[in-house]
N, C-alpha and C positions, 0 to 999 in steps of 0.2 A: 507498602503503600496500598491503600484501599483500591479495590478493583474498579469501582466507579470513577474515582479520581484519575486513575491511570488511563482508563478509556477516554475520559474527557480530554486529557492532555494529548493522547494519541490522535484523537479526532481533530483537535486544533492544529497539531503539527501536520497532519495529513492534508488539511484544507488550506494551509497557509504556506505554500511551497515557493511562491514567487512568480509563477506564470499560471495563467488560466488553464492551459492544457494540463500541466502537472497537477493543479488543484482538482480538476475533473477526474483525471485518471487515478491519482492516489487517494484523494478524498472520497471520491465515489466508491472506490474499492473498499475503503475502510467502512463507510456507511453500510455497504452491502454485506460485509463479512465480519467486521470487528467484534460485534457482540457475542459471537459464538466461539471466539478464540480461547484457547487454553493459556495459562500463564507463559508457557514456553513459546507459543505462537506470538503472544504480545511482545515478548522479549526479542524475538526474531524481527518482528515488524519495527520495533524501536531501533534496532541495529540497521535495518534497511533504510529507515528515514535519515540516517546519517550519510547515506550515499548521495551522489549528485542526481538531480532530477532527470537529466538527459540519459544517465546510465539506467536508472530504474525504468524509464519509458522504453529504452532500447531493449532491455531484457523482457519487458512485458509484451512488446510487439514482435520480438524475435529478430531484430536487426543486429543484435550483439549477443554473444555468449554470456549467460548468467554465471557468476561465480558459484562454485559448488556449495558454499555455505548457505546460500539463499534458495537453493533448489529444494523443493518439497511442496507441501500443501498450500502454503501461501503463494508461492510463485506460480504454481499451477492455476490457482484461482484467479490471480492477477492477470494471467494470460488470456482468460476467457473473454474479457472486455465487455461482458453483457451488462455491466453496471454503469457504463458511461452514458449519460443522457444525450440523446440525439434529437434535435428539433425536427419535427416532421411537417 
């Protein structure tokens, strides 16, 4: 699949999770980091998107232990949380 098409599909899936909180966390993360991912990182993110939103959010904020298969550069970047827009 063409890289641009794959990124567009990932962006849509990241921003259409079902709750506003998950959209901001996962979609905001994708917008901040997705363009620079390797094919392997895109594959890992695709797999991560199959998980439940509450689990992804818990892994990102550290209230639950992340499965070993998701540990690495993507989860480390997801945990930074500097990509979530906050109204001031």
